[in-house]
NUVEX-507423 format. One line per field, with one value per residue (C-alpha): x, y, z; residue number from 0; residue in one letter. Coordinates in nm, 3 decimals, decimal comma, padded with zeros to 5 digits. Example, Ala and Ser with C-alpha at 12.3 -4.5 7.8 and 13.67 -1.06 7.14 Angstrom:
// NUVEX-507423
c1 <- (01,230 | 01,367)
c2 <- (-00,450 | -00,106)
c3 <- (00,780 | 00,714)
seq <- (0 | 1)
type <- (A | S)
***
This chain:
// NUVEX-507423
c1 <- (02,577 | 02,288 | 02,144 | 02,286 | 02,157 | 02,413 | 02,175 | 01,883 | 01,768 | 01,475 | 01,558 | 01,658 | 01,394 | 01,365 | 01,400 | 01,743 | 01,847 | 01,727 | 01,951 | 02,251 | 02,150 | 02,113 | 02,459 | 02,607 | 02,426 | 02,347 | 02,353 | 02,235 | 01,884 | 01,624 | 01,323 | 01,321 | 00,993 | 01,168 | 01,521 | 01,501 | 01,305 | 01,481 | 01,477 | 01,805 | 01,836 | 01,935 | 01,622 | 01,400 | 01,538 | 01,505 | 01,157 | 01,035 | 01,176 | 00,975 | 00,666 | 00,712 | 00,713 | 00,405 | 00,223 | 00,323 | 00,195 | -00,144 | -00,159 | -00,063 | 00,127 | 00,282 | 00,016 | -00,223 | -00,306 | -00,224 | -00,441 | -00,284 | -00,513 | -00,243 | -00,091 | 00,280 | 00,430 | 00,697 | 00,426 | 00,332 | 00,687 | 00,794 | 00,477 | 00,541 | 00,888 | 00,764 | 00,502 | 00,768 | 00,996 | 00,740 | 00,559 | 00,224 | 00,116 | 00,003 | -00,266 | -00,327 | -00,669 | -00,767 | -00,936 | -01,125 | -01,299 | -01,669 | -01,733 | -01,888 | -01,570 | -01,351 | -01,582 | -01,558 | -01,178 | -01,172 | -01,423 | -01,201 | -00,878 | -01,010 | -00,698 | -00,576 | -00,522 | -00,583 | -00,378 | -00,579 | -00,611 | -00,873 | -01,117 | -01,169 | -01,236 | -01,610 | -01,636 | -01,477 | -01,622 | -01,613 | -01,512 | -01,183 | -00,872 | -00,794 | -00,472 | -00,443 | -00,079 | -00,017 | 00,270 | 00,546 | 00,821 | 00,847 | 00,487 | 00,359 | 00,276 | 00,649 | 00,749 | 00,874 | 00,952 | 01,301 | 01,457 | 01,691 | 01,665 | 01,354 | 01,426 | 01,097 | 01,260 | 01,449 | 01,132 | 00,977 | 01,003 | 01,003 | 00,662 | 00,498 | 00,273 | 00,436 | 00,154 | -00,196 | -00,281 | -00,647 | -00,771 | -01,109 | -01,315 | -01,547 | -01,796 | -01,844 | -01,615 | -01,247 | -00,998 | -00,666 | -00,360 | -00,117 | 00,258 | 00,513 | 00,848 | 01,019 | 00,821 | 00,934 | 01,297 | 01,326 | 01,157 | 01,398 | 01,697 | 01,574 | 01,488 | 01,827 | 02,018 | 01,796 | 01,807 | 02,143 | 02,005 | 02,269 | 02,270 | 02,307 | 01,964 | 01,672 | 01,348 | 01,007 | 00,715 | 00,435 | 00,218 | -00,060 | 00,033 | -00,268 | -00,151 | 00,089 | 00,338 | 00,418 | 00,584 | 00,847 | 00,891 | 00,934 | 01,136 | 01,362 | 01,466 | 01,500 | 01,680 | 01,946 | 02,037 | 01,864 | 01,652 | 01,272 | 01,087 | 00,713 | 00,477 | 00,147 | -00,171 | -00,218 | 00,126 | 00,061 | -00,260 | -00,067 | 00,174 | 00,381 | 00,425 | 00,510 | 00,776 | 00,929 | 00,948 | 01,111 | 01,385 | 01,418 | 01,468 | 01,712 | 01,516 | 01,693 | 01,434 | 01,071 | 00,807 | 00,440 | 00,152 | 00,172 | -00,134 | 00,072 | 00,341 | 00,074 | -00,084 | 00,253 | 00,300 | -00,040 | 00,034 | 00,370 | 00,599 | 00,800 | 01,114 | 01,482 | 01,464 | 01,251 | 01,302 | 01,667 | 01,802 | 01,631 | 01,837 | 01,550 | 01,181 | 00,994 | 00,626 | 00,365 | 00,011 | -00,143 | -00,044 | 00,169 | 00,090 | 00,414 | 00,335 | 00,314 | 00,617 | 00,821 | 00,726 | 00,831 | 01,170 | 01,224 | 01,144 | 01,369 | 01,663 | 01,852 | 02,030 | 01,732 | 01,652 | 01,286 | 01,151 | 00,805 | 00,703 | 00,396 | 00,275 | -00,018 | -00,060 | -00,071 | 00,291 | 00,471 | 00,406 | 00,626 | 00,672 | 00,819 | 01,038 | 01,147 | 01,392 | 01,243 | 01,486 | 01,480 | 01,417 | 01,077 | 00,953 | 01,006 | 00,633 | 00,436 | 00,123 | 00,016 | 00,211 | 00,570 | 00,621 | 00,606 | 00,956 | 01,082 | 00,978 | 01,213 | 01,429 | 01,190 | 00,928 | 00,869 | 00,588 | 00,348 | 00,125 | -00,167 | -00,491 | -00,686 | -00,430 | -00,217 | 00,073 | 00,005 | 00,222 | 00,495 | 00,341 | -00,011 | -00,219 | -00,284 | -00,333 | -00,020 | 00,040 | 00,323 | 00,525 | 00,825 | 00,934 | 00,742 | 00,402 | 00,200 | 00,017 | -00,338 | -00,626 | -00,676 | -00,976 | -01,103 | -01,013 | -01,250 | -01,125 | -00,767 | -00,823 | -00,958 | -00,663 | -00,370 | -00,383 | -00,176 | 00,048 | -00,140 | 00,193 | 00,332 | 00,190 | 00,486 | 00,455 | 00,265 | 00,348 | 00,115 | 00,100 | -00,100 | -00,342 | -00,312 | -00,610 | -00,380 | -00,384 | -00,034 | 00,176 | 00,548 | 00,682 | 00,923 | 01,110 | 01,221 | 01,141 | 00,939 | 00,605 | 00,319 | -00,003 | -00,313 | -00,602 | -00,791 | -00,968 | -01,226 | -01,383 | -01,083 | -00,933 | -00,650 | -00,781 | -00,571 | -00,328 | -00,592 | -00,690 | -01,069 | -01,319 | -01,607 | -01,827 | -01,771 | -01,917 | -02,206 | -02,273 | -02,276 | -02,507 | -02,758 | -02,775 | -02,884 | -03,248 | -03,435 | -03,169 | -03,292 | -02,980 | -02,646 | -02,351 | -02,025 | -01,787 | -01,447 | -01,345 | -00,967 | -00,892 | -01,084 | -01,002 | -01,373 | -01,587 | -01,937 | -02,245 | -02,550 | -02,848 | -03,182 | -03,463 | -03,840 | -03,822 | -03,505 | -03,337 | -03,236 | -02,868 | -02,748 | -02,915 | -02,778 | -02,423 | -02,453 | -02,580 | -02,310 | -02,040 | -02,129 | -02,048 | -01,739 | -01,421 | -01,411 | -01,176 | -01,442 | -01,719 | -01,845 | -01,783 | -02,107 | -02,444 | -02,688 | -03,040 | -03,243 | -03,566 | -03,379 | -03,031 | -02,986 | -02,954 | -02,771 | -02,899 | -02,801 | -03,008 | -02,700 | -02,630 | -02,504 | -02,192 | -02,083 | -02,401 | -02,342 | -01,981 | -02,098 | -02,346 | -02,150 | -01,787 | -01,550)
c2 <- (-00,156 | -00,343 | -00,672 | -00,976 | -01,325 | -01,475 | -01,390 | -01,588 | -01,901 | -02,058 | -01,888 | -01,549 | -01,278 | -00,899 | -00,830 | -00,992 | -00,793 | -00,477 | -00,561 | -00,563 | -00,226 | -00,083 | -00,206 | -00,044 | 00,290 | 00,309 | 00,689 | 00,791 | 00,938 | 00,688 | 00,925 | 01,302 | 01,472 | 01,808 | 01,947 | 01,939 | 01,617 | 01,304 | 00,944 | 00,751 | 00,386 | 00,301 | 00,474 | 00,311 | -00,029 | 00,018 | 00,175 | -00,113 | -00,365 | -00,195 | -00,188 | -00,558 | -00,640 | -00,426 | -00,626 | -00,954 | -00,822 | -00,765 | -01,138 | -01,129 | -01,423 | -01,507 | -01,499 | -01,262 | -00,936 | -00,580 | -00,298 | 00,045 | 00,342 | 00,604 | 00,890 | 00,888 | 00,910 | 00,752 | 00,524 | 00,398 | 00,316 | 00,146 | -00,065 | -00,184 | -00,298 | -00,441 | -00,649 | -00,784 | -00,871 | -01,084 | -01,225 | -01,048 | -00,927 | -00,564 | -00,402 | -00,029 | 00,137 | 00,457 | 00,674 | 00,859 | 00,543 | 00,489 | 00,317 | 00,017 | -00,042 | -00,014 | -00,256 | -00,505 | -00,505 | -00,542 | -00,828 | -01,012 | -00,965 | -00,975 | -00,797 | -00,848 | -00,474 | -00,161 | 00,154 | 00,460 | 00,834 | 00,939 | 01,093 | 00,752 | 00,559 | 00,632 | 00,473 | 00,142 | -00,162 | -00,096 | -00,458 | -00,406 | -00,347 | 00,014 | 00,200 | 00,573 | 00,687 | 01,058 | 01,274 | 01,196 | 01,098 | 00,780 | 00,664 | 00,621 | 00,255 | 00,178 | 00,316 | 00,060 | -00,212 | -00,336 | -00,203 | -00,500 | -00,733 | -00,951 | -01,326 | -01,386 | -01,234 | -01,559 | -01,771 | -01,589 | -01,794 | -01,677 | -01,828 | -01,638 | -01,346 | -01,003 | -00,765 | -00,751 | -00,484 | -00,428 | -00,353 | -00,309 | -00,627 | -00,721 | -00,875 | -00,540 | -00,638 | -00,527 | -00,811 | -00,830 | -00,949 | -01,130 | -01,093 | -01,314 | -01,230 | -01,405 | -01,192 | -00,880 | -00,989 | -01,057 | -00,726 | -00,533 | -00,698 | -00,626 | -00,259 | -00,186 | -00,346 | -00,214 | 00,151 | 00,161 | 00,308 | 00,422 | 00,554 | 00,903 | 00,883 | 01,078 | 00,909 | 01,072 | 00,901 | 01,048 | 00,738 | 00,670 | 00,403 | 00,191 | 00,197 | -00,076 | 00,176 | 00,266 | -00,076 | 00,048 | 00,378 | 00,228 | -00,084 | 00,034 | 00,313 | 00,138 | -00,163 | 00,036 | 00,285 | 00,579 | 00,855 | 00,864 | 01,196 | 01,161 | 01,397 | 01,471 | 01,467 | 01,841 | 01,906 | 01,682 | 01,872 | 02,203 | 02,194 | 02,491 | 02,336 | 02,001 | 02,154 | 02,354 | 02,049 | 01,850 | 02,115 | 02,184 | 01,815 | 01,759 | 01,461 | 01,250 | 00,975 | 01,043 | 00,772 | 00,845 | 00,788 | 00,996 | 01,194 | 01,371 | 01,470 | 01,587 | 01,793 | 01,953 | 02,028 | 02,194 | 02,405 | 02,506 | 02,395 | 02,136 | 02,344 | 02,267 | 02,503 | 02,250 | 01,919 | 01,969 | 01,771 | 01,450 | 01,185 | 00,942 | 00,994 | 00,663 | 00,653 | 00,380 | 00,275 | 00,430 | 00,548 | 00,861 | 01,014 | 01,052 | 01,408 | 01,512 | 01,306 | 01,465 | 01,810 | 01,715 | 01,589 | 01,905 | 02,120 | 01,932 | 01,852 | 01,536 | 01,475 | 01,288 | 00,924 | 00,847 | 00,497 | 00,364 | 00,072 | -00,146 | -00,446 | -00,590 | -00,560 | -00,941 | -00,958 | -00,729 | -00,398 | -00,406 | -00,667 | -00,459 | -00,153 | 00,062 | 00,351 | 00,615 | 00,747 | 01,029 | 00,783 | 00,701 | 01,045 | 01,009 | 00,938 | 01,128 | 00,913 | 00,684 | 00,569 | 00,454 | 00,076 | -00,148 | -00,258 | -00,590 | -00,812 | -00,787 | -01,093 | -01,202 | -01,304 | -01,538 | -01,414 | -01,600 | -01,429 | -01,664 | -01,686 | -01,923 | -02,193 | -02,148 | -01,906 | -01,635 | -01,576 | -01,308 | -00,963 | -01,085 | -00,973 | -01,206 | -01,211 | -01,175 | -01,452 | -01,426 | -01,677 | -01,636 | -01,549 | -01,219 | -01,377 | -01,345 | -01,600 | -01,516 | -01,320 | -01,317 | -01,526 | -01,547 | -01,895 | -01,908 | -01,581 | -01,694 | -02,016 | -01,825 | -01,585 | -01,805 | -02,106 | -02,402 | -02,314 | -02,467 | -02,518 | -02,736 | -03,086 | -03,218 | -03,056 | -02,796 | -02,442 | -02,162 | -01,857 | -01,536 | -01,432 | -01,054 | -00,980 | -00,740 | -00,771 | -00,715 | -00,782 | -00,843 | -00,644 | -00,879 | -00,579 | -00,420 | -00,708 | -00,474 | -00,538 | -00,300 | -00,265 | -00,308 | -00,311 | -00,523 | -00,854 | -00,759 | -00,441 | -00,333 | 00,013 | 00,227 | 00,570 | 00,827 | 00,544 | 00,326 | -00,014 | -00,011 | -00,280 | -00,109 | -00,392 | -00,275 | 00,066 | -00,103 | -00,317 | -00,010 | 00,181 | -00,103 | -00,074 | 00,291 | 00,397 | 00,408 | 00,232 | -00,072 | -00,150 | 00,015 | 00,001 | 00,186 | 00,288 | 00,454 | 00,718 | 00,681 | 01,001 | 01,220 | 01,014 | 00,998 | 00,729 | 00,733 | 00,579 | 00,479 | 00,406 | 00,243 | 00,371 | 00,394 | 00,728 | 00,932 | 00,968 | 01,313 | 01,337 | 01,500 | 01,237 | 00,958 | 01,094 | 01,123 | 00,765 | 00,634 | 00,822 | 00,608 | 00,292 | 00,363 | 00,573 | 00,922 | 00,818 | 00,572 | 00,834 | 00,871 | 01,209 | 01,189 | 01,016 | 00,927 | 00,799 | 00,560 | 00,370 | 00,046 | -00,061 | -00,201 | -00,581 | -00,808 | -01,137 | -01,321 | -01,087 | -00,925 | -00,552 | -00,444 | -00,260 | -00,207 | -00,012 | 00,199 | 00,264 | 00,374 | 00,613 | 00,749 | 00,665 | 00,437)
c3 <- (00,374 | 00,217 | 00,345 | 00,168 | 00,109 | 00,346 | 00,631 | 00,496 | 00,669 | 00,847 | 01,178 | 01,037 | 01,037 | 00,985 | 01,357 | 01,364 | 01,059 | 01,234 | 01,531 | 01,297 | 01,157 | 01,509 | 01,609 | 01,300 | 01,321 | 01,693 | 01,734 | 01,387 | 01,358 | 01,237 | 01,240 | 01,202 | 01,293 | 01,261 | 01,291 | 01,672 | 01,725 | 01,608 | 01,727 | 01,700 | 01,604 | 01,959 | 02,093 | 01,831 | 01,924 | 02,300 | 02,277 | 02,060 | 02,309 | 02,583 | 02,363 | 02,286 | 02,656 | 02,704 | 02,432 | 02,594 | 02,928 | 02,761 | 02,695 | 02,327 | 02,188 | 01,854 | 01,582 | 01,765 | 01,583 | 01,687 | 01,551 | 01,487 | 01,431 | 01,473 | 01,279 | 01,194 | 01,541 | 01,759 | 01,897 | 01,551 | 01,441 | 01,764 | 01,769 | 01,413 | 01,517 | 01,848 | 01,666 | 01,431 | 01,721 | 01,907 | 01,600 | 01,638 | 01,291 | 01,282 | 01,070 | 01,026 | 01,027 | 00,850 | 01,117 | 00,843 | 00,721 | 00,793 | 01,126 | 00,948 | 00,748 | 01,058 | 01,240 | 00,951 | 00,965 | 01,343 | 01,324 | 01,076 | 01,275 | 01,633 | 01,764 | 02,116 | 02,146 | 01,938 | 01,971 | 01,877 | 01,907 | 02,162 | 01,908 | 01,749 | 02,068 | 02,063 | 01,717 | 01,820 | 01,989 | 02,364 | 02,426 | 02,240 | 02,451 | 02,355 | 02,431 | 02,356 | 02,335 | 02,377 | 02,258 | 02,010 | 02,255 | 02,461 | 02,505 | 02,860 | 02,805 | 02,768 | 03,107 | 03,357 | 03,101 | 03,024 | 02,705 | 02,664 | 02,357 | 02,344 | 02,356 | 02,168 | 01,860 | 01,798 | 01,796 | 01,497 | 01,176 | 00,817 | 00,748 | 01,037 | 00,936 | 00,969 | 00,875 | 00,726 | 00,468 | 00,384 | 00,035 | -00,128 | -00,169 | -00,456 | -00,210 | -00,036 | 00,252 | 00,267 | 00,255 | 00,439 | 00,251 | 00,483 | 00,431 | 00,605 | 00,765 | 00,472 | 00,225 | 00,408 | 00,438 | 00,064 | -00,012 | 00,214 | 00,053 | -00,298 | -00,235 | -00,076 | -00,363 | -00,643 | -00,543 | -00,365 | -00,044 | 00,205 | 00,564 | 00,415 | 00,251 | 00,395 | 00,295 | 00,275 | 00,445 | 00,238 | 00,201 | 00,454 | 00,709 | 00,602 | 00,237 | 00,123 | -00,021 | 00,342 | 00,373 | 00,128 | 00,313 | 00,659 | 00,598 | 00,317 | 00,556 | 00,892 | 00,746 | 00,558 | 00,831 | 00,661 | 00,811 | 00,778 | 00,756 | 00,827 | 00,644 | 00,819 | 00,612 | 00,669 | 00,520 | 00,219 | 00,144 | 00,149 | -00,149 | -00,030 | 00,317 | 00,158 | -00,066 | 00,217 | 00,444 | 00,164 | 00,141 | 00,514 | 00,599 | 00,307 | 00,171 | -00,090 | -00,167 | -00,264 | -00,299 | -00,364 | -00,599 | -00,919 | -00,805 | -00,540 | -00,789 | -01,033 | -00,756 | -00,679 | -01,050 | -01,080 | -00,772 | -00,926 | -00,642 | -00,839 | -00,876 | -00,812 | -00,513 | -00,324 | -00,508 | -00,603 | -00,307 | -00,422 | -00,593 | -00,659 | -00,728 | -00,713 | -00,802 | -00,831 | -00,752 | -01,064 | -01,408 | -01,463 | -01,806 | -01,998 | -02,103 | -01,735 | -01,634 | -01,913 | -01,786 | -01,431 | -01,550 | -01,756 | -01,450 | -01,206 | -01,432 | -01,512 | -01,180 | -01,034 | -01,116 | -01,188 | -01,125 | -01,213 | -00,988 | -00,971 | -00,780 | -00,588 | -00,213 | -00,204 | -00,326 | -00,079 | -00,250 | -00,564 | -00,834 | -01,119 | -01,156 | -01,446 | -01,460 | -01,689 | -01,950 | -02,206 | -02,488 | -02,331 | -02,435 | -02,809 | -02,794 | -02,528 | -02,556 | -02,275 | -01,970 | -01,911 | -01,921 | -01,616 | -01,711 | -01,577 | -01,289 | -00,993 | -00,911 | -00,634 | -00,892 | -01,181 | -01,402 | -01,631 | -01,887 | -01,941 | -02,132 | -01,910 | -01,832 | -02,143 | -02,208 | -02,465 | -02,769 | -02,737 | -02,770 | -02,695 | -02,398 | -02,106 | -01,731 | -01,518 | -01,261 | -01,008 | -00,808 | -00,582 | -00,228 | -00,214 | -00,286 | 00,034 | 00,246 | 00,135 | 00,290 | 00,665 | 00,772 | 00,412 | 00,291 | -00,008 | -00,154 | -00,091 | -00,284 | -00,584 | -00,600 | -00,486 | -00,718 | -00,830 | -01,124 | -01,421 | -01,601 | -01,322 | -01,273 | -01,076 | -00,732 | -00,536 | -00,658 | -00,555 | -00,779 | -00,742 | -01,016 | -01,026 | -01,252 | -01,443 | -01,820 | -01,956 | -02,262 | -02,299 | -02,593 | -02,779 | -02,925 | -02,597 | -02,355 | -02,134 | -01,966 | -02,049 | -01,852 | -02,070 | -01,822 | -01,572 | -01,610 | -01,345 | -01,208 | -01,008 | -01,064 | -00,930 | -00,824 | -00,636 | -00,569 | -00,399 | -00,530 | -00,550 | -00,643 | -00,823 | -00,699 | -00,340 | -00,432 | -00,613 | -00,308 | -00,081 | -00,316 | -00,312 | 00,068 | 00,037 | 00,066 | -00,264 | -00,476 | -00,669 | -00,873 | -00,939 | -01,174 | -01,122 | -01,400 | -01,404 | -01,654 | -01,666 | -01,861 | -01,616 | -01,310 | -01,220 | -01,058 | -01,209 | -01,043 | -01,248 | -01,028 | -01,104 | -00,882 | -00,917 | -00,739 | -00,777 | -00,434 | -00,310 | -00,404 | -00,081 | 00,132 | -00,089 | -00,064 | 00,313 | 00,346 | 00,114 | 00,308 | 00,608 | 00,411 | 00,200 | 00,235 | 00,089 | -00,192 | -00,320 | -00,342 | -00,703 | -00,862 | -01,063 | -01,023 | -01,301 | -01,234 | -01,454 | -01,412 | -01,484 | -01,591 | -01,945 | -01,961 | -02,204 | -02,348 | -02,028 | -01,815 | -01,661 | -01,648 | -01,990 | -01,881 | -02,241 | -02,311 | -02,002 | -02,104 | -02,449 | -02,288 | -01,991 | -02,069 | -01,885)
seq <- (0 | 1 | 2 | 3 | 4 | 5 | 6 | 7 | 8 | 9 | 10 | 11 | 12 | 13 | 14 | 15 | 16 | 17 | 18 | 19 | 20 | 21 | 22 | 23 | 24 | 25 | 26 | 27 | 28 | 29 | 30 | 31 | 32 | 33 | 34 | 35 | 36 | 37 | 38 | 39 | 40 | 41 | 42 | 43 | 44 | 45 | 46 | 47 | 48 | 49 | 50 | 51 | 52 | 53 | 54 | 55 | 56 | 57 | 58 | 59 | 60 | 61 | 62 | 63 | 64 | 65 | 66 | 67 | 68 | 69 | 70 | 71 | 72 | 73 | 74 | 75 | 76 | 77 | 78 | 79 | 80 | 81 | 82 | 83 | 84 | 85 | 86 | 87 | 88 | 89 | 90 | 91 | 92 | 93 | 94 | 95 | 96 | 97 | 98 | 99 | 100 | 101 | 102 | 103 | 104 | 105 | 106 | 107 | 108 | 109 | 110 | 111 | 112 | 113 | 114 | 115 | 116 | 117 | 118 | 119 | 120 | 121 | 122 | 123 | 124 | 125 | 126 | 127 | 128 | 129 | 130 | 131 | 132 | 133 | 134 | 135 | 136 | 137 | 138 | 139 | 140 | 141 | 142 | 143 | 144 | 145 | 146 | 147 | 148 | 149 | 150 | 151 | 152 | 153 | 154 | 155 | 156 | 157 | 158 | 159 | 160 | 161 | 162 | 163 | 164 | 165 | 166 | 167 | 168 | 169 | 170 | 171 | 172 | 173 | 174 | 175 | 176 | 177 | 178 | 179 | 180 | 181 | 182 | 183 | 184 | 185 | 186 | 187 | 188 | 189 | 190 | 191 | 192 | 193 | 194 | 195 | 196 | 197 | 198 | 199 | 200 | 201 | 202 | 203 | 204 | 205 | 206 | 207 | 208 | 209 | 210 | 211 | 212 | 213 | 214 | 215 | 216 | 217 | 218 | 219 | 220 | 221 | 222 | 223 | 224 | 225 | 226 | 227 | 228 | 229 | 230 | 231 | 232 | 233 | 234 | 235 | 236 | 237 | 238 | 239 | 240 | 241 | 242 | 243 | 244 | 245 | 246 | 247 | 248 | 249 | 250 | 251 | 252 | 253 | 254 | 255 | 256 | 257 | 258 | 259 | 260 | 261 | 262 | 263 | 264 | 265 | 266 | 267 | 268 | 269 | 270 | 271 | 272 | 273 | 274 | 275 | 276 | 277 | 278 | 279 | 280 | 281 | 282 | 283 | 284 | 285 | 286 | 287 | 288 | 289 | 290 | 291 | 292 | 293 | 294 | 295 | 296 | 297 | 298 | 299 | 300 | 301 | 302 | 303 | 304 | 305 | 306 | 307 | 308 | 309 | 310 | 311 | 312 | 313 | 314 | 315 | 316 | 317 | 318 | 319 | 320 | 321 | 322 | 323 | 324 | 325 | 326 | 327 | 328 | 329 | 330 | 331 | 332 | 333 | 334 | 335 | 336 | 337 | 338 | 339 | 340 | 341 | 342 | 343 | 344 | 345 | 346 | 347 | 348 | 349 | 350 | 351 | 352 | 353 | 354 | 355 | 356 | 357 | 358 | 359 | 360 | 361 | 362 | 363 | 364 | 365 | 366 | 367 | 368 | 369 | 370 | 371 | 372 | 373 | 374 | 375 | 376 | 377 | 378 | 379 | 380 | 381 | 382 | 383 | 384 | 385 | 386 | 387 | 388 | 389 | 390 | 391 | 392 | 393 | 394 | 395 | 396 | 397 | 398 | 399 | 400 | 401 | 402 | 403 | 404 | 405 | 406 | 407 | 408 | 409 | 410 | 411 | 412 | 413 | 414 | 415 | 416 | 417 | 418 | 419 | 420 | 421 | 422 | 423 | 424 | 425 | 426 | 427 | 428 | 429 | 430 | 431 | 432 | 433 | 434 | 435 | 436 | 437 | 438 | 439 | 440 | 441 | 442 | 443 | 444 | 445 | 446 | 447 | 448 | 449 | 450 | 451 | 452 | 453 | 454 | 455 | 456 | 457 | 458 | 459 | 460 | 461 | 462 | 463 | 464 | 465 | 466 | 467 | 468 | 469 | 470 | 471 | 472 | 473 | 474 | 475 | 476 | 477 | 478 | 479 | 480 | 481 | 482 | 483 | 484 | 485 | 486 | 487 | 488 | 489 | 490 | 491 | 492 | 493 | 494 | 495 | 496 | 497 | 498 | 499 | 500 | 501 | 502 | 503 | 504 | 505 | 506 | 507 | 508 | 509 | 510 | 511 | 512 | 513 | 514 | 515 | 516 | 517)
type <- (M | S | P | T | R | K | H | F | G | H | H | Y | N | P | S | Q | L | F | Q | E | V | V | Q | R | Y | V | N | R | P | A | I | A | F | N | L | N | N | R | V | T | Y | D | E | L | D | R | F | S | N | Q | A | G | R | F | L | L | K | Q | G | L | R | K | G | D | C | V | G | L | C | L | E | K | S | T | S | F | Y | I | L | V | L | A | A | L | K | I | G | T | P | Y | F | A | L | D | P | R | N | P | A | S | R | I | A | S | I | I | E | Q | C | R | P | G | V | I | F | S | Q | K | P | L | V | A | R | L | D | A | T | T | N | L | I | C | P | E | G | S | D | L | P | E | F | C | E | G | Y | S | D | Q | P | L | P | E | M | H | T | V | C | G | S | D | P | A | Y | I | M | F | T | S | G | S | T | G | T | P | K | G | A | V | M | S | H | D | N | L | L | H | F | I | Q | W | A | A | A | Q | Y | G | F | T | P | E | D | V | H | T | H | L | N | P | V | Y | F | D | N | S | V | F | D | I | F | S | T | F | F | T | G | G | Q | L | V | P | F | A | Q | S | T | I | L | N | P | V | A | L | A | R | R | L | K | E | M | S | C | T | V | W | F | S | V | P | S | L | L | L | F | A | Q | V | M | K | V | T | S | P | E | Y | F | G | G | L | R | K | I | I | F | G | G | E | G | F | P | K | V | K | L | S | A | L | M | D | A | L | G | K | N | I | E | Y | H | N | V | S | G | P | T | E | C | T | C | I | C | S | T | Y | R | V | M | E | A | D | F | D | D | L | E | G | L | P | P | M | G | S | L | I | P | N | F | T | G | Y | I | L | D | G | N | A | P | V | E | P | G | Q | T | G | E | L | F | L | S | G | P | C | V | G | L | G | Y | Y | N | Q | I | E | I | T | Q | R | A | F | V | Q | N | P | L | N | N | S | Y | R | E | I | I | Y | R | T | G | D | L | V | R | L | N | P | D | D | N | K | L | Y | F | V | G | R | K | D | L | Q | I | K | H | M | G | Y | R | I | E | L | E | E | I | Q | H | A | L | C | L | C | H | G | V | D | E | S | A | V | L | Y | R | Q | A | Q | G | E | I | I | A | I | I | A | A | H | K | T | P | E | L | G | A | L | R | A | E | L | A | G | L | I | P | K | Y | M | M | P | A | K | F | H | F | L | E | R | L | P | K | N | A | N | G | K | T | D | R | Q | A | L | I | M | E | Y | G | G)
***
């Protein structure tokens, strides 16, 4: 049974919807770590009630932040639900990030408590209240607390923040997009109805917990009575192990970035033997070349539905969806279309403040109940991205400027992605601001100036560096690795005495693109 709009109201929130799901599917498995280790909905509910009381005992109150630097474990999932139940927004940290990046995120959020694996503790601020859960069963910190429903659940309003998801920032500092309980509730309702999820579905959790696609994995499962199968990073990096787990756990719904599917194709594990139990393959976060997608569909047969989704982190993960059909492969050039905006959004394609003509390219702006609250503790950046609708002079209507350049084809009424208005890219599924890499490079010893390009066809980040004396590449890489995540590391470095300038004295990026590609 899918959520319906009859539940919506000022005092209705995701936690209350979860209670209904628990009552309906009390003894069904909610999480399956393996065939012999499953957590039922009743256990997930009771554990999260205990965890909620533990958080309150730590002095947290509605609006305070909870930091999660955990792998996919019982502790992680119950803490997400506990935070929702008492109104303390959670944010997830990537333990593989440089210490400086982790410190920047913690400084912005100032969490009341951080849950972390022990190996990371030495890298965190000693003044932070750190909890280190152990094991995958009932965490020790829950012991002794009541598992009965939390009365605080009924005080959480739709406008309260539910979670904070950090993305790359053009200023060199990551920024945290804040989503509300209303945003999440509308998203849950849409996903269940759009894809027809049922309690019989077994969903993959392939996406990292600090990546906004994980919002889809977790909540579209737990709020429809399905079963979530976490995939550890070590399994994802081993295509044979990944394929075997997919089959062993009888997964029916796959959601990942195209890169993971392409990796599985290259390693020759995309066969009906392993993938044949899936009924839906959903992909998004970057482009999937049609020639590769066609080959995947030919290999797996026509019984699986394929859906291309896209959307900014600032708008609750997904704003458009498109079911890929055979007719899309009459031409194998390029990427499948974005399709149509989901019902939670109204879209505007603008050139400046004016709508473009049908078929013309413009920037996509979004309004609707899945547009987030802004960036946490970054008011100026929020005001630049979340703006008054220039087409509405009658009342306050905030819309989000995505920076995506799109066009609406008047012949098929589908949206097509054209490019970006700024220096943002999608690489390996991650949204990256090239300016953040440039900023980090300029902090490195011996670097005078830098420009960073992206070669889409090769999937390569290219760094062009101006230096009076060429730095030693190994030392530069090591220094840069302490400032940016691994997925931002340039594949190639080029060194010049100075960067080319245009008539305005700015770096001539067009000249660099002509020389190095991009």
